N, C-alpha and C positions, 0 to 999 in steps of 0.2 A: 260527278266526282267533286266538283268545287263545293257544293252544298254540304256533302258528307264530310269533307275535310274541315270546313269551317265549323261544323257542329261537333265533330269528334276528335279532331287533332288540333289541340290548342297549346299555346305556350312557346311556340317557335315560328319563325317566318317560313311560310310555305308558298308564298307568291311574291312576285316582283311588284314594284309600284304600278306597273302597267297592267297588273292583274294576271299575268302569265304564271302558271304553276311552276314551282321549282322542286328540288329534291328528287325523290324517285318518281314523282308524278309526271315530270316532263318526259322521261323516256317511255313511261307507260303509255302516254298519249301519242307520242311520236310513232310508236310501233304497236298499233292497237291489236294486231293479230296475236301478239304475245302479251302485251301490256294489259289487255282486258282480263286475261286469266290471272296475271300477277295481282291485279287490283282486286279481283274477286277473292283470291286467297288472302290478301292483306285485310280486306273487309271482314272475312270470316274469322280471322284472328282477333280483330277488334270486337266484333259483334258477339263472339262466344267466349270472351275472356272471363275466366273465373279464378285465375291465380291471384294470390294477394298482390296488390299493386306494387309494393316495394320489390318483391321477388321477381315479378314480371319485368320491371325496369332493370334490375340487376342482370337478368338474362339478356336483355336487349343491349345494355351497355357492354357486357362481356363479349357479346357477338360483334358489336361494332368495333371494339378494341382489337379482337382477334383478326378482323377483316381490315383493320386500319381504315375505316370509313369515316372521313371527317364530318360529313353532313349528319350521318347517323349519330355520332357522338354529340355533335352540336345540339341536335334536336332532343335527344334523350337525356342529356345532362339536365336540361330544363324540365323535362317531364319527370325525371327521377327525383329532382328536388321537390316538385309539386306532390310526388307520391310519398314524401317523407324521408328520403335518403339524405344523409348529411353530405355537405360539400366534400368532406374528407373521404367518405366512401366513394362518392362519384368520381373524384379525382383519381383515386387509386385504381378503380376499375377501368376508367378511361385510359390509364397508363398501362393497362395490362397486368395489374397486380391484384391479388386477392386480399381485401382488407381483413384484418384480424377480428374486427368487431361486427362481422355479419351475423345476423340471427341464423338459427338453424335452417329456416326456409330459404333465406337469402344465400346461405352457403350451398345448399343443394342446387339452387337455380344457377349460381355462379359455376359450380363444378360441372354441371351438365352442359351449360352454354360454352364454357371455355374449352371443354373437351371436344364437343361436336364441331364448333366453329373453327377449332384448331385442326380439323381434318382427321381426328382420331376416333377410333371405335370406342363406344361408351362401355366402360367396364361394368360388370355385373354389380360390383359393390357400389358404384356411383349411381347406377340405375336403382338399386335397392334403397339407397339413402333417399333418393327423390321420391320413391313410392312411399316410404315411411313418412316423409315430410308432407306430401301432397295427395297421396292416393294414386291409383292407376290412371284415372281419367285426367287429372291435372298434370300428371307426369307426361302423358301423351300430349296434352296441350303445350307443355313446356318444350317438348321435342319439336313439335310443329312450329312453335313460336321461333325457336332458334333457326330452323330451316327457312322459315319465311323471312326472317331478318338477315340471314345469309344472302338470300336472293335480293332483298332490298339493298344491302350493303354492296353486293356485286354490281347492281345497276348503278348505284351512286359512284362507285369507283370506275366502272367502265366508261361512264359518260362524264367523268370528272366534275361532278356536281359540287360546287364550292359552298363553303359556309357563307351565309348571307353577310354582306358587307365587304366581302373579299372578292366579289365578282362585280364587274362594272354594272352600274344600274341598280344594284340591290341595296336596300337600306341595311345598316347594321342595327343590332338590337337597341343600342343607346339612342340613335337618331329616331328609331321607330317609337320607342317608349316616350321620348321627349315630344314627338309629334302628337302622340296620344294624350299626353298631359295637357296639351294646348287646346284640345277639342272639347 
């Protein structure tokens, strides 16, 4: 798990200074009978990702916002920025708002994610818009992505996984970046 995380999940703190994994990974490891399956699902979402990166991140941010998952928003605010989302879009989505300047694909991703993560049935019109934007296979990927990140957000919320720097013993981003600059 550690090697895969180091290779594929970059831009946010995923381990403490003592090397212990944080975020959703800690509860996955603590309860391996369930965590192993959750990890396999999460890896499948990463390994089979074909959605445009910005739309992918819009969906994850909208899911994290709907689930009020602090760590999820922390991590994907950074990943979303690396995927080309503006700080204004990221801030609005993290606040649970739909930015006016989303692209057509970002709008479709936002609408699907906000609807499903909000616990509502997906209207045919919203599904049809996603299919027009992405095709059926990528729309299915989007739906599975939202479901997977609902699970991740739920784990983060259930085990009160804090944002790095707000939990004793964890570096905050500024201290970590400063330490990296000295090496």
